[in-house]
C-alpha positions as CSV (number, residue, x, y, z in Angstrom):
1,M,-31.9,-14.8,5.8
2,A,-28.6,-14.7,3.9
3,M,-25.5,-16.2,5.5
4,T,-23.1,-13.6,6.9
5,E,-19.8,-13.6,5.0
6,L,-16.7,-14.1,7.1
7,N,-13.0,-13.4,6.2
8,D,-9.6,-14.4,7.6
9,D,-9.9,-11.6,10.2
10,T,-13.5,-12.3,11.4
11,I,-13.7,-16.1,11.3
12,F,-11.8,-16.7,14.5
13,T,-13.8,-14.1,16.5
14,T,-17.0,-15.7,15.3
15,I,-15.9,-19.2,16.1
16,D,-14.7,-18.1,19.6
17,T,-17.9,-16.2,20.5
18,E,-20.5,-18.6,19.4
19,P,-21.4,-21.8,21.4
20,M,-22.0,-23.7,18.1
21,V,-21.5,-22.4,14.5
22,F,-21.5,-24.0,11.1
23,I,-19.3,-22.5,8.3
24,D,-19.8,-23.0,4.6
25,F,-16.4,-23.1,3.0
26,Y,-16.9,-22.2,-0.7
27,A,-15.3,-20.6,-3.8
28,S,-17.1,-18.1,-6.0
29,W,-16.3,-20.2,-9.1
30,C,-17.8,-23.4,-7.6
31,G,-21.2,-24.2,-9.2
32,S,-22.0,-26.8,-6.5
33,C,-21.3,-24.2,-3.8
34,R,-23.8,-21.8,-5.4
35,V,-26.4,-24.5,-5.6
36,A,-25.9,-25.8,-2.1
37,A,-25.8,-22.4,-0.2
38,P,-29.6,-21.9,-0.1
39,M,-30.1,-25.4,1.1
40,F,-27.5,-24.9,3.9
41,E,-29.4,-21.7,4.9
42,K,-32.8,-23.5,4.9
43,V,-31.7,-26.5,7.0
44,A,-29.7,-24.3,9.4
45,A,-32.9,-22.2,10.0
46,E,-35.0,-25.3,10.5
47,Y,-32.6,-26.5,13.2
48,G,-32.1,-23.1,14.7
49,V,-28.3,-23.1,14.2
50,K,-26.1,-20.3,13.0
51,I,-24.4,-20.7,9.6
52,F,-21.8,-18.4,8.1
53,K,-19.8,-18.6,4.9
54,I,-16.2,-17.9,3.8
55,D,-14.7,-17.8,0.3
56,V,-11.6,-19.9,0.7
57,E,-10.0,-18.4,-2.5
58,K,-10.2,-14.8,-1.1
59,N,-9.0,-15.9,2.4
60,P,-5.7,-17.8,2.1
61,K,-5.0,-18.0,5.9
62,I,-8.1,-20.2,6.5
63,K,-7.5,-22.2,3.4
64,E,-3.9,-23.0,4.5
65,M,-5.2,-24.1,8.0
66,L,-7.8,-26.5,6.8
67,D,-7.6,-29.8,4.9
68,L,-10.8,-29.3,2.9
69,P,-12.2,-32.6,1.4
70,G,-13.7,-30.6,-1.5
71,L,-16.1,-27.7,-2.1
72,P,-18.5,-27.0,-0.7
73,S,-17.4,-28.1,2.7
74,V,-19.2,-27.3,6.0
75,G,-17.5,-27.2,9.3
76,C,-19.0,-27.3,12.7
77,F,-17.3,-25.5,15.6
78,K,-18.3,-25.8,19.3
79,N,-17.0,-23.4,21.9
80,G,-14.2,-22.4,19.7
81,E,-13.1,-25.9,18.8
82,P,-13.4,-27.6,15.4
83,K,-15.7,-30.7,15.7
84,D,-16.2,-32.0,12.2
85,L,-15.9,-31.1,8.5
86,V,-17.9,-32.6,5.6
87,N,-18.1,-32.2,1.9
88,V,-21.8,-32.2,1.2
89,T,-24.3,-31.1,-1.4
90,K,-27.3,-33.2,-0.6
91,E,-30.0,-31.9,1.8
92,E,-30.5,-35.2,3.6
93,A,-26.7,-35.6,4.2
94,F,-26.5,-32.0,5.6
95,R,-29.5,-32.6,7.8
96,E,-27.8,-35.8,9.2
97,F,-24.6,-33.8,9.8
98,V,-26.5,-31.0,11.7
99,Q,-28.4,-33.6,13.8
100,K,-25.2,-35.4,14.7
101,M,-23.5,-32.1,15.7
102,K,-26.4,-31.0,17.8
103,A,-26.6,-34.3,19.7
């Protein structure tokens, strides 16, 4: 299942209406982002969590609000609140992040 693409207008509604959501912050020019995206989808499906994506280059409002540690970064939001944000490309590291956020 492909990740749903968010934008500056839809990201806040999604964060506010989902009990827990992960968001892949990426850029279309980022090779690591393209490689990591299928892994994010796979791990999210295994853990039964929702994951979305947003191109930070096409959505300047969200880019201005976040201090991204690099691309790709994945953020976890619970009940509308940001919980953690990591720059990750390795499957095991993403699994650990999802486990930590679900705990």
